[in-house]
N, C-alpha and C positions, 0 to 999 in steps of 0.2 A: 504494500500500500504506500503510495507516495505521500509527501507532506500535504499536498493540496487536498487530497481525499481525506486524510486524517483530520485536517482542520475542519473540513465540512462536516464530518461525522460528529466531531466535538461541538461545533457550532450549533447544529440542529438537535443535539442532545440538551444543550443549555437553554435554547430559545423557548421551549414549551414551559419552562419554569419562570420565565420573565412575564412582567405584567402585559407588555405589548407583544403579541405573538405574530409579528410579521417582519419581513426583511425588506429594507429599502435598497433597490438596485441603483437608484439615482438620488443624489442629494440636492438636486435643483428641481424647480417646478418644470414639468414637461412643457415644451414650448407650444404644443398644439391644443392645450386645454381651453384657452380662451376661444379659439375658433370653434372647437367642438361644443362648448357651452352655448354659443350662439346658434349653432345648427340644431342641437338637440334640446332646445330650451323647454319643449313640451315633453316632460317625462311620462306623463299619463296619456300617451298619444292614442291609446285605444278608445279613450273617451271622446276624442275629437276626430279621429281618422278611422273610418270603417274600412277594414281590409277587404279587398276584392278577391274573390276566388276565381281562378282561371285554370283551364286545362293545360295550356302552354302559352308562351309568347305568340302573338299573332304575326308570325314571320316565317319566311321560307329560307332565309339565309341568316344564320346566327353565329357570331364570333364570340368565343369565350377567352378572356384574358386570364391565364393562370400563372401566378408568380412562380409556382413550383409544380413539378409533376405529381399529381394526385389532388391538387386543390380543386380541379374541375369536377372530380367525383365526390370529394368530401363536401364541397359546397353545393353546386347546382347539378350534381350527377343524375338525380332522378328526373329533373326537368330536361336534361340533355337526352335521356333515354326516351322520354315521352315525345320530344320534338322529332326524334328519329323515327318513332312509330308512325307519325303522321306525314312523313316524307320530307321533312325539312333537312337542309344541309347544314351541318354543324362543324365548325373548325375550332380547334383549341390552339392558341398561340402561347407557348411557354416562355416566360421571360428569362428563367434560369435553367441551366442544364449542366450539372457538374461533370467534369471530365475525369474524376478520380475513379478508382476501382468500384467504390460504392455507387458513384454517380452513373457509371456505365451499366451497372446492374439495374439501377432505377430506370434508365432509358430503355433497357431491354424489356423490363416489366411494363413500362408505359406503352410500348408498341404492342405488347400482348393485350393490354386493356383496350387500346384503340381497335385492334382487330376484332375483339369480342363485342364491344359496344357498337362500333361502326361509325365513329366520327373521324374527321381529318385532323392532322396535327402539323404544327410548325414550331421550330425551336429557334429562339433568338440567341441562345448560347452563352448568356452571361453566367458567371459562377454563382452558385447558391450562397447567400450570405454576403455577397459583394456586388449586388446589383447597382450599377451607377445611375445617378440622376444627372443626366447631361443631354446635350443636343443630339449626340449619336444614338443613345438609347431611346429617346423620345422619337427621333426620326425613324428608327427601325420599327417601333410600334406603329407609327403613322403609316408606314409603307405596308405593313401587314393589314391594317384596317382598309386602306385604299385598294389594295390588290383583291381582297375578298369582297369588299363592298357590302357589308352586312346591313340588314334592316334593324337588327337588334344587337347590342353589344353588352355582354355580361362581364362585369369587372368586380373584384372584391370591394365591399363598402369602404368608403374613404377613411373610416376610423377603425377598421378591423385591427384586432390586437396582434399585429405582426408588422414590423417595419417594411418588409418587402410586399406585403399585401397592400399597405397604404401607398407604397411607392407606385403601384400600378395606376392609381388615380392621379398621382402626381405627374407621371409620364404622359397620361392622357391630357391632363390640364396643360402641360408645357407644349405638347404637340399642337393642341388647339390654339394656344396663344401665339404660336409661331406660324399659324395658318397652314399647317401641314396636312390637315385631315379634310378629305373631300366628303361632302355629305354630312348628315347629322343623324346617325342611328339612335334609336331609343335606347336609353341606358337602363339596364337591369343590374343594380348593385346587389351582390349576393354576400352571404355570411359564411365565414369559415371558422373563425374563433369567437366572434362577438355578436351579441344581439344588435338589431338595427330597428329603425322605424319602418316597419313593414307595411306597405300599402297594397301588396299583391301576395297571395298565398297560393301555392300549387300543391294539391294533395298527391303525394307520390306513393301512397300505400301500396298500389298495385305493382310498383317496381322497386319497392324498398329492399326486398331480398336480393334482387339483381344488383342494386347499388352496393349493398354490403359485400356481395361476392366480388364485384369489380374492385372495390377498395382493397380487399384482402389479397388481390393478385400482386400487390406491392409487398409480398411477404418477406423478401430478402433485403428490402431497403426501408421504406417508410414504416412498415409494420413492426420493425424491430424496436422502435421507440415506444409505441403503444398501439393498442387495437383501435385504429382510426375508424373502422366500420362501426364498432360499438359507440365511439364518440359521436360520429355523424348521425347515426340513427337516434341517439339520445337527444341531440339538438333538434332533430326533425320531430321527435315525439313531443318535446317541449313546445314546438311551434304549433301543435294542434290546437292550442288556445286561440289561434287566429281564425279557426273555422267557426261559422255560426252554428248555434244550436248545441245540443249535447252530443259530443262525439268521443268515442273511446278507441284506444289502440289504433290511432291514425298517425301517419307520418307526413309532415308538411315541410316544404322548402319555402323560405320567406325571402322577399325581395323588396328593395326600395326602387321603385320605377318612376322615372321622370324623363322629360325631353332632354336631349343632349345639352342644349344651352343652359337649362336649369341646373344640371349636374355640374357643368363647368363653373357656374357661378358659386355653387356650394364649395367646390374645390378651391376657388379663388379666396373664399373666406377662410377655409381650413388650412391652406398651404401658405399662409403669410410668412411662416418661418421655413427654412429649407428642411426637406425630409432627410432622414438618415437611412442607411440600408444595411443593417446588421441584424443578426438573429438566427434562430433555428428554423428549419423548414417544417 
């Protein structure tokens, strides 16, 4: 056991005996809280916003921005499956793609998931944990959007609790500000780690088992850290509160859906401070 692991074991042995049982990773106020406060000012949103139930997005061409390989299944995986069932074309563009041995295995498993589920893929090739926020990366994302010309663009919600998930919206915002994006696809912001202000709910109960099976196909890479299928379906079960009436044992994917310009304006408020790009996949 190295010294770092020994220190961590000692630290977390002592912490439960202290009055305040949490650990601060940062000693400064996160720079994005003010912007987030303005956007999410209505915390009791279900009292003022009635969530709409839909079968799928109303589109034949849908582009999914996935910061990491598996985000597309953990987040909107059931919706992707339902879109494919009705004949839509779905493409997933991955922002990061690790070239390490572990990353190559993750790529192999990703291609297997693609073959089983039936969507298209594109890899921008940035290292996981080191996604840059610059004109090159925003330009690459813009090129992917323009080439595919989607009617609907799925992207992780701008405050999702992972820096590279948030960076996806930052790149979209920068690309739009530079005039690089042709057209204005409707934005469907999805959740991976965090709750969001959901105004659209999609019942994925009929494909929940297939979603879990697809997520578990990353068995030698992402699934080594935790059972992401269990995690995803737990989040989807929590989202059943968005369905009207009394419903039990249902699985729901939640989205924040707004026109392109409205989402860019929210990003403008939220990204007043530069985004960072570190963290776990």
